[in-house]
N, C-alpha and C positions, 0 to 999 in steps of 0.2 A: 168944202169937202176936198180931201186929197184925191189926186188924180189915180185912176185905176190903171193897171197894167193891162192893155189890150181888153178892155171890159167887153164882155159879151162873147169873146172867143176863149175857148178851153185850151190852155197851154200845157197843163200837166199831163204826164203820161200815165201816172197812177191815180186812179179814182180814189177820191176820199170816201171814207166811211162815216156815216152819222154817228156821233158819239151818244150813247144812250145813258150816260151817267152825268150828273150835274157836277162836274169837277172844277173846282176853283183854281184860278191861276193868278199869282201875286208877282209884282215886280220884286226880285230878290234884293235889289238895292234900297228900295224905299219902303217895303213891306205894304205897299198900297195895292188893292185889288185892281187887276187889269181887266179880267173878264172870266168867261166860262167856256170851257172846251165844247165846241159845237160839231166839228168833224175832224178827221184825223187820217193820215197814211204814213208811209215810211219816211217820206221826206218833208212833211210839213203838217200843218193843222190850221183850223179857223177858230178864232175866239170870237164870242159875242160880248162886246164891250159897251159900256155906258158913255165913254168918250172916245173920241178919234185919236189915233196915235200917228205920229209922222212916219211915212213909209220910207223904205231903204234905210232904216236905222236898226241896229242890233239891240235886242233886249235880253236881260238875264231874267228868265222866267222860272219862278218856283211852282211846281205842280203838287198839290196836296193829294197824296196817294192813299189807296184803300188797302187793307189787309189782303184783299183778293188778288192784288197784283205785285205787292212788295212787302218786305219785312221791315221797311222804314217809313216814316211819316211823309217825306216829301223828297223830290229831286229837283235839281236846277238844270235847265237847258238854255243854251244860247240860241236865239232865233232872230231872223231878220223879217220885219214887216214888209210884205211885198204889195199889198193892195188893201184898200179900204173902201167900203161903201155903206150906205144906210141900209138897214134891214128892210126888206119889202113889206114886212107885216108890222113891225114896230118902229116908228120913226124916232124913237129915243135910243135905239140900239145900233151900234156899228158893227158890221161883220168885217173882221180884219184877218187876212190870210198871212200866215207865217211860213217861212222856209227854215228848216233846221240848219244850224251853222256848226254847233258843236254840242256833243252829247258824250259824257263820260262813258267808257266801256261798260261798266257795271250797270249803268242807267239804260243802255241800249236794249238790254233784255227786258227791263221794266217796261220801257216804251212799247216794245213789240207786244208784251203781254197786255198793255192797255188796249192796244188795237184789237187783239184777238178776243179779250173779255167784253169790252164795251162797244166795239165798232159794229155797225149795222149796214148792210146785211153782213152776217158772219161768213167766214171762208168756207 
């Protein structure tokens, strides 16, 4: 299993919100499913994945969007995997934390709407 970054210590300043919609995330280069969005904040997110990913690597990730947050079907973000650990309840799932690296200006507003619409607890 990949090493975690200061496992057990909370390093982020912005608390993540649990994501209440089962949103699929795909590798934009390979079209393979990476995982499902589990929580989110303005600077990053966590995916629940069936396989472990190398940390400290950038990924081009495609988010399938709903009509409630965008007038297009998907957006692509560049994010860096920062940590990985086995899920506490499901030993076949990896929880992988990502830091946003690059978001197109028009997609930043969509990302914020995703947080507002599907993040829990609400603001």
